[in-house]
N, C-alpha and C positions, 0 to 999 in steps of 0.2 A: 769752635770759634768762642776767644774771650770775648767777652761786653764790650770793651772799649772797641775794640776792630770792628765789629758788629754795630755798633753804634754808627761809627764813621763812615762804613758801605752806605747805612742806611740814609743818614746825612746827605751822601753821594748821589741817591737816588736810586742805588741798589736794593733790588728784594732779596731778601735773605731768608733760609728756608732750608728745608731739608730735602731729600731725597723722595718720601714718600707725598712732600706739598708738592713738590717739581712734575710728579710722574702723577699725580693726582690718585694716588694707589685709593685702595681701600683697609681700615684693620686689616683685615683677610690676609687682602692679596699684601702689605706691608712683612706681615707676619710669616706667610709662604716665603716669601722672598729672601727674608732674612733668614729661616731655616735650612733654607736649599743652601744659600752661600756657606754656611756655617757648616753642611754636612760636606760641602764642596772642599771647603778648609782643610776637612774630616781627609778627606780623601788624599790630596795634596800633603798633608803632614803623617799620617799613617806610612803612605808611600816611601816617601825620602827616610823616613824612621827606618823602614824597612829593607832600604837600599835597593830599590826597586825603582828602574827607569818607567816611565811612561809607555815606552813600548812594550816590558816584559806584562804590565800591568796589563796591559791589551790585548797580549798574546793568551792571557789566562783567562780574560774576558772572553775571547772570540770577537773581538772588537778592532777599531784601528787606534794609533796613536793620537791621531788627528783628533779621534773623537773622546780619549780621555783628557786631553786639553781644554777643550771645552769642557769636559765635565767638571774639572780642577776651575775652569775660568767663571762656573756658573753659569752657563749659557742656557737659555729657556728651550733648549732644544732637548737638552738631555734631562730623562725624566728622575725622578724620584727612587724608581723601583733601581734604574741602573746603578744611580749613587749606593744603595744601599746594597744592592750585590754587590760592588766594587769593593767596598767597605768589607762586607763578610770575607770575600776572595783572599783581601789583603791579610784579612785573619781578626779585624774589629772585635772586640767583646760590646756587648749589649752595655757594659758599663763606658767604654770609651765613647759606643756613640750617643749614647745619654748625656754625656759630658759636654758634645760637639753641640748637643740641643740645648741644653742649660746652659751653656756660654751664651746663644742666641738670645734668649729669653732675659738673660743679665743683661748684655749688650743693650738691647731693646729699653731697659727699665732704666737704664743709666740715662 
């Protein structure tokens, strides 16, 4: 949000902040959430690049299409273990996984 818009909203009585402040997350919780979302995006990105549907990925994982959809949405009920298994099942390399993790760190610093 640009500073002019932010100041205008604050003058109007709005409280402007980020998700971390709104949800009152600790630094560790915020970093974990960002990592999970980065990996969720990685699952979707790689699945689409490989031309797989959610249903096909689910079948390969022995799971359901709705579970894959939740994974790609970063649903809190999906474990990092399942995300990593999914990435490896799709054929992600360690370099690709590191790239998504690095992207989360870079976005946080910005």
